[in-house]
C-alpha positions as CSV (number, residue, x, y, z in Angstrom):
1,M,-0.1,-0.1,0.2
2,S,1.1,3.2,-0.8
3,I,1.8,5.9,1.6
4,R,-0.5,8.7,1.4
5,V,1.1,12.1,1.4
6,A,-0.1,15.8,1.5
7,I,1.6,18.9,1.1
8,V,0.9,22.1,2.8
9,D,3.1,25.4,2.0
10,D,2.0,28.6,0.7
11,H,4.4,28.9,-2.0
12,N,2.8,27.1,-5.3
13,L,6.2,26.4,-6.7
14,I,7.5,24.4,-3.6
15,R,4.1,22.3,-3.6
16,L,4.5,21.8,-7.5
17,S,8.2,21.0,-7.1
18,L,7.7,18.4,-4.2
19,S,4.7,16.7,-5.8
20,R,6.6,16.5,-9.0
21,M,9.6,14.9,-7.4
22,L,7.8,12.7,-4.9
23,A,5.6,11.5,-8.0
24,D,8.6,9.3,-9.4
25,V,9.2,7.7,-5.9
26,P,7.7,4.1,-5.3
27,G,5.4,3.5,-2.7
28,I,4.6,7.3,-2.2
29,Q,1.2,9.1,-3.3
30,V,0.8,12.8,-3.1
31,V,-3.2,13.0,-2.4
32,A,-3.4,16.6,-2.0
33,T,-2.1,20.0,-1.5
34,G,-3.0,23.1,0.2
35,C,-1.5,26.6,1.0
36,S,-2.5,27.3,4.6
37,G,-3.1,26.0,7.9
38,E,-6.9,26.4,7.5
39,E,-6.6,24.2,4.1
40,A,-4.3,21.4,6.4
41,L,-7.2,21.0,8.4
42,Q,-9.6,20.4,5.8
43,L,-7.7,18.3,3.6
44,V,-6.8,16.1,6.3
45,R,-10.5,15.5,7.1
46,E,-11.3,15.0,3.5
47,Q,-8.2,12.9,2.1
48,Q,-7.0,11.3,5.5
49,P,-3.6,11.2,4.4
50,H,-0.8,9.2,6.3
51,V,2.0,12.1,6.4
52,L,1.6,15.5,6.5
53,L,4.2,18.0,4.9
54,M,3.8,21.4,6.7
55,D,5.5,24.6,6.1
56,L,5.4,26.6,9.0
57,N,5.5,30.4,8.0
58,M,2.1,30.9,6.1
59,P,-0.7,33.4,6.1
60,G,-3.8,32.8,8.6
61,M,-3.6,30.1,11.0
62,G,0.1,29.3,10.2
63,G,1.8,26.0,10.3
64,M,2.3,25.6,14.0
65,E,-1.1,26.1,15.3
66,A,-2.5,24.0,12.5
67,S,0.1,21.1,13.6
68,L,-0.8,21.4,17.0
69,R,-4.7,21.1,16.3
70,L,-4.0,18.1,13.8
71,I,-2.0,16.4,16.6
72,R,-4.7,16.6,19.0
73,Q,-7.8,15.8,16.8
74,W,-6.1,13.0,14.4
75,P,-3.1,11.3,16.6
76,E,-2.7,8.8,13.9
77,L,-1.3,11.3,11.6
78,R,2.1,11.9,11.1
79,I,3.4,15.4,10.4
80,V,6.5,16.1,8.9
81,I,7.7,20.1,9.2
82,L,9.6,21.7,6.3
83,S,10.8,24.8,7.3
84,V,13.4,27.6,6.0
85,T,15.4,27.2,9.6
86,E,16.6,24.7,12.0
87,D,17.4,27.6,14.7
88,G,15.3,28.9,17.5
89,P,13.0,27.0,19.6
90,L,10.4,26.0,17.4
91,P,11.9,22.5,16.4
92,S,12.1,21.3,20.0
93,R,8.7,22.9,20.9
94,L,7.2,20.8,17.8
95,L,9.2,17.8,18.3
96,Q,7.7,17.6,22.0
97,A,4.3,18.4,20.8
98,G,4.4,15.1,18.6
99,V,5.4,15.9,15.1
100,A,7.2,12.9,13.3
101,G,9.8,14.7,11.5
102,Y,11.6,18.3,11.1
103,L,13.7,19.2,8.0
104,T,14.8,22.3,6.4
105,K,13.7,22.9,2.9
106,G,17.4,22.7,1.6
107,A,17.4,19.0,2.6
108,E,18.1,16.5,-0.1
109,L,15.1,14.3,-1.6
110,D,16.8,11.0,-0.1
111,D,16.3,12.7,3.3
112,L,12.8,14.0,2.7
113,V,11.7,10.3,1.4
114,L,13.5,8.6,4.3
115,A,11.6,10.9,6.7
116,I,8.2,10.3,5.0
117,R,8.8,6.6,5.3
118,R,9.9,6.6,8.6
119,A,7.1,8.8,9.8
120,A,4.6,6.4,8.3
121,S,6.2,3.6,10.2
122,G,5.7,5.4,13.5
123,Q,9.4,6.4,13.8
124,R,11.1,10.1,14.0
125,Y,13.3,11.8,11.8
126,I,15.1,14.9,12.4
127,S,18.2,16.1,10.4
128,P,21.5,15.5,12.1
129,A,22.3,19.1,12.4
130,L,19.0,19.6,14.2
131,A,19.7,16.6,16.3
132,Q,23.0,18.4,17.2
133,Q,21.5,21.7,18.1
134,L,18.9,20.1,20.3
135,V,21.7,18.1,22.2
136,L,23.3,21.5,22.8
137,Q,20.2,23.1,23.8
138,Q,19.5,20.5,26.6
139,H,22.8,21.4,28.4
140,A,22.4,24.9,27.9
141,P,19.7,25.8,30.7
142,D,20.6,29.4,30.9
143,P,17.2,31.2,29.4
144,D,19.5,33.9,28.3
145,V,20.8,31.6,25.5
146,N,17.2,31.5,23.9
147,P,14.7,33.6,26.1
148,F,11.8,32.1,24.3
149,R,12.6,28.7,25.9
150,Q,10.6,30.1,28.9
151,L,7.3,30.8,27.2
152,S,4.5,28.2,27.4
153,E,2.7,26.6,24.4
154,R,0.1,29.0,24.5
155,E,2.4,32.0,25.0
156,M,4.5,30.8,22.1
157,Q,1.2,30.5,19.8
158,V,0.3,34.1,20.9
159,L,3.8,35.2,20.0
160,L,3.9,33.9,16.8
161,S,0.7,35.6,15.7
162,L,1.7,39.0,17.2
163,I,5.1,38.8,15.1
164,A,2.9,37.8,11.9
165,G,0.9,41.2,12.5
166,K,-2.3,40.0,13.7
167,R,-4.8,41.9,15.7
168,I,-5.8,40.5,19.3
169,Q,-9.5,40.0,18.0
170,D,-7.9,38.0,15.2
171,I,-5.8,35.8,17.2
172,A,-8.7,35.5,19.8
173,D,-10.9,34.1,17.1
174,Q,-8.1,31.7,15.8
175,L,-7.1,30.5,19.3
176,F,-11.2,30.4,20.6
177,L,-10.2,32.4,23.3
178,S,-11.3,35.9,24.7
179,P,-9.4,39.2,23.3
180,K,-8.8,39.9,27.4
181,T,-7.3,36.6,27.6
182,V,-5.0,37.0,24.6
183,S,-4.3,40.6,26.0
184,T,-3.2,38.9,29.3
185,Y,-0.9,36.2,27.3
186,R,0.7,39.2,25.5
187,S,1.5,41.3,28.6
188,R,3.1,38.1,30.1
189,L,5.4,36.9,27.3
190,L,6.4,40.8,26.9
191,Q,7.4,40.7,30.7
192,K,9.3,37.3,30.2
193,L,11.2,38.6,27.6
194,G,12.0,41.9,28.7
195,V,10.6,44.0,26.0
196,D,7.7,46.6,25.9
197,N,6.0,46.6,22.6
198,D,5.5,44.5,19.2
199,I,8.3,46.0,17.4
200,A,11.1,45.2,19.8
201,L,9.2,41.7,20.2
202,T,9.4,41.2,16.5
203,R,13.5,42.0,16.5
204,L,13.9,39.9,19.4
205,A,12.3,36.9,17.5
206,M,14.5,37.7,14.4
207,Q,17.5,37.5,16.4
208,H,16.9,34.3,18.1
209,G,15.5,32.5,14.9
210,V,12.0,32.3,15.6
211,M,10.9,34.0,12.4
212,T,13.1,35.0,9.4
């Protein structure tokens, strides 16, 4: 039986390139593509892929929030993250949440195929470079190394929406929270990170690889 794969990325060229490359790989079938976190939720319901290749930085819900929701709703689904960076706190957060793999978009096709096959068989795949970084992070408990490590999962979700330029009301709708609760999370994470506005927050996020 072929591994049913879905691809979610907001760049049409990447979706098309991945679909064409994987079309020539025996035992793998691309069954759906999407361009947002919202479409990821829909295509998983409709197509029920075995493995979902997910981009992180997309308009709307974004890949992180979509991945967290899918992991809760479809525990049998295996998600492999394809991102532009291996830096920052996001890889470890997502791996702890239950994603099956994490690669950069510069990975070789053989690595991607290996990640898909391992994910489909219930295993996990991360690139050697990322594995080394995760080990180093575990031996660097000082939060000054990366202050974002001290944020909770919900604070991280609010953070990603803020640096994407979303309004409080939009974040509240996306996370099913009240605007007052979102504002509380915002105040709390600003205090933890030692910044006092969204511009400084965005600069700090870029400095530590949370966003590109």
